[in-house]
C-alpha positions as CSV (number, residue, x, y, z in Angstrom):
1,Q,0.0,0.0,0.0
2,P,1.7,3.3,-1.1
3,T,1.8,6.2,1.3
4,D,0.5,9.6,0.5
5,I,4.0,10.9,0.0
6,Q,4.8,8.0,-2.4
7,S,1.6,8.8,-4.3
8,V,2.4,12.5,-4.6
9,S,5.9,11.7,-5.7
10,T,4.6,9.3,-8.4
11,F,2.1,11.9,-9.5
12,E,4.8,14.6,-9.7
13,L,7.1,12.3,-11.8
14,C,4.2,11.5,-14.1
15,C,3.4,15.2,-14.6
16,T,7.1,16.0,-15.2
17,D,7.3,13.3,-17.8
18,V,4.2,14.6,-19.6
19,A,5.5,18.2,-19.5
20,Q,8.9,17.1,-20.9
21,E,7.1,15.1,-23.7
22,Q,4.9,18.1,-24.6
23,K,8.0,20.4,-24.6
24,A,9.8,18.1,-27.0
25,E,6.8,17.9,-29.3
26,R,6.6,21.7,-29.5
27,K,10.2,21.8,-30.8
28,N,9.4,19.2,-33.5
29,P,9.4,21.1,-36.8
30,E,7.2,18.6,-38.5
31,L,4.6,18.9,-35.8
32,K,4.8,22.7,-36.0
33,W,4.2,22.5,-39.8
34,V,1.1,20.3,-39.3
35,Q,-0.3,22.6,-36.5
36,Q,-0.6,25.5,-38.9
37,F,-3.6,23.7,-40.2
38,A,-5.3,23.6,-36.8
39,V,-9.1,24.0,-36.7
40,D,-11.5,24.4,-33.9
41,V,-14.0,21.6,-33.9
42,T,-17.4,21.8,-32.2
43,L,-19.3,18.6,-31.9
44,D,-22.9,18.3,-33.4
45,P,-25.5,17.5,-30.7
46,D,-27.9,16.4,-33.5
47,T,-25.6,13.5,-34.4
48,V,-24.4,12.4,-30.9
49,H,-25.1,8.7,-30.0
50,P,-27.3,8.3,-26.9
51,H,-24.4,6.7,-25.0
52,L,-22.2,9.7,-25.5
53,V,-22.3,12.9,-23.4
54,L,-21.2,16.2,-24.8
55,S,-19.6,18.9,-22.7
56,A,-21.5,22.3,-22.4
57,D,-19.1,23.9,-24.8
58,R,-19.4,20.9,-27.2
59,K,-15.7,20.5,-27.4
60,R,-15.4,17.3,-25.4
61,V,-17.3,14.0,-25.3
62,H,-17.3,11.0,-23.1
63,H,-19.0,7.6,-23.0
64,S,-21.7,6.8,-20.5
65,D,-23.2,3.4,-19.6
66,V,-26.6,5.1,-19.3
67,R,-28.4,5.6,-22.6
68,K,-29.9,9.1,-22.7
69,T,-33.3,9.8,-24.1
70,L,-32.7,12.2,-27.0
71,P,-35.0,13.8,-29.6
72,D,-35.5,11.7,-32.8
73,N,-33.2,13.1,-35.5
74,P,-32.5,11.4,-38.8
75,K,-28.8,12.6,-38.5
76,R,-28.4,10.9,-35.1
77,F,-26.1,7.9,-34.8
78,T,-28.0,5.0,-33.1
79,K,-26.1,1.9,-34.1
80,C,-22.5,3.1,-34.0
81,V,-21.2,5.1,-31.0
82,N,-20.2,8.3,-32.9
83,V,-20.6,12.0,-33.1
84,L,-19.8,14.3,-36.0
85,G,-18.3,17.8,-36.0
86,K,-20.8,20.6,-36.5
87,Q,-18.9,22.6,-39.1
88,G,-17.5,21.6,-42.4
89,F,-14.0,22.5,-43.7
90,S,-13.3,24.5,-46.9
91,S,-9.6,23.7,-47.1
92,K,-8.0,20.4,-48.1
93,R,-5.8,20.3,-45.0
94,F,-6.8,20.5,-41.4
95,Y,-5.5,19.4,-38.1
96,F,-7.0,18.6,-34.8
97,E,-5.8,16.9,-31.6
98,V,-7.7,14.2,-29.7
99,Q,-7.0,13.4,-26.1
100,V,-8.0,9.8,-25.1
């Protein structure tokens, strides 16, 4: 059983590792080139599957074991657990990051 001090130390090491990885990624020229095509994605509540929960700002989604009752919508995913982005894109290149 780890002590509180050991848990805090492990957490600090983990945060330090993540920060170092992110710093290294920012210096990567290929990543910087790709990031110039960054877009802001808002998720579409009309397409969200009933087992997915959108955040208030519609930027994040998480799975729920509880199936929500949602209004019928022909665009809504009901068989596959998916959600679409609200907006379309006019350029041929775009970039977005997903945190899992």
